[in-house]
C-alpha positions in Angstrom: 0.0 0.0 0.0 2.8 2.4 0.8 4.3 2.0 -2.6 0.9 2.5 -4.3 0.3 5.7 -2.2 3.8 7.0 -3.1 3.2 6.3 -6.8 -0.1 8.1 -6.8 1.3 11.2 -5.0 3.7 11.8 -8.0 0.9 11.4 -10.6 -0.8 14.7 -10.4 -0.4 18.2 -9.1 -2.2 19.5 -6.1 -5.7 20.9 -6.5 -5.9 24.7 -6.5 -7.6 26.2 -3.5 -9.4 29.5 -3.6 -10.9 31.7 -0.9 -13.3 34.6 -0.4 -11.2 37.1 -2.5 -10.1 34.8 -5.3 -13.1 35.6 -7.5 -11.3 35.0 -10.9 -10.3 31.4 -11.4 -8.5 29.9 -14.3 -8.0 26.2 -14.7 -7.4 23.5 -17.3 -10.1 21.2 -18.6 -10.2 18.0 -16.4 -8.8 19.7 -13.3 -10.5 20.0 -10.0 -10.4 23.1 -7.8 -11.6 23.9 -4.3 -13.3 27.0 -2.8 -13.0 27.2 1.0 -15.2 29.6 2.9 -16.0 30.3 6.6 -19.3 28.8 7.6 -21.3 27.8 10.7 -24.1 25.4 9.9 -25.1 25.1 13.6 -26.8 28.5 13.0 -28.7 27.1 10.0 -26.6 29.0 7.5 -24.6 27.3 4.6 -23.2 28.3 1.3 -25.8 27.5 -1.5 -24.2 27.0 -4.9 -25.5 27.6 -8.4 -23.3 27.2 -11.6 -24.3 29.1 -14.7 -23.1 26.4 -17.1 -22.6 22.9 -15.7 -21.2 21.6 -19.0 -18.2 23.8 -18.2 -18.0 23.4 -14.4 -19.7 21.1 -12.0 -19.9 20.9 -8.2 -18.6 17.5 -7.2 -18.7 17.8 -3.4 -19.7 20.1 -0.6 -18.6 19.3 3.0 -18.2 21.0 6.3 -15.0 20.9 8.3 -15.5 21.6 12.0 -13.4 24.3 13.6 -12.1 24.1 17.2 -14.8 24.1 19.8 -18.2 22.5 19.4 -20.6 25.1 18.0 -17.8 27.3 16.7 -17.6 28.0 13.1 -15.6 26.0 10.6 -15.1 25.8 6.8 -17.4 24.8 4.0 -15.3 23.1 1.4 -16.7 23.1 -2.2 -14.9 20.9 -4.8 -15.5 21.6 -8.4 -14.5 19.9 -11.7 -13.6 21.8 -14.9 -15.3 19.8 -17.6 -14.5 21.5 -20.9 -13.1 24.8 -22.2 -15.4 27.8 -21.7 -16.5 30.3 -19.0 -18.9 29.8 -16.2 -20.1 31.7 -13.2 -20.4 30.2 -9.7 -22.8 32.1 -7.5 -22.8 31.5 -3.8 -25.3 32.7 -1.2 -24.8 32.2 2.5 -28.3 31.7 3.8 -30.8 29.6 5.7 -32.5 27.5 3.0 -35.9 27.9 4.7 -35.4 31.7 5.3 -33.8 33.4 2.4 -33.2 37.2 2.9 -32.4 40.0 0.5 -29.3 40.9 2.5 -27.8 37.4 2.6 -24.1 37.4 1.8 -23.4 36.7 -1.8 -20.2 35.9 -3.7 -19.6 35.4 -7.4 -16.7 33.6 -9.0 -15.8 33.7 -12.7 -14.2 30.5 -13.9 -12.3 30.2 -17.2 -11.5 26.7 -18.3 -8.7 26.3 -20.9 
């Protein structure tokens, strides 16, 4: 197993990771990339995702990583895959799904796939 793990480590480069201010993303077709944002689902809030063109970019996984103390905030990790060349917009809204508000926090990322 150790040899297999070592072989796999050398096969590809690390996924690119973006944050709140990295709103312009450029990746190659077939690559995965991650957006990490502060979140605290214990309050009922989470980042809701919509992608303008899912033939270009798709959300593969959304998971929450707990911070330190119980009830404290953590990080929502969103993993995307670049499917084909083109441009897509990822719109994120930090909201309670049952109680959307006009002033909910919104972020927008422009993704260019080469």
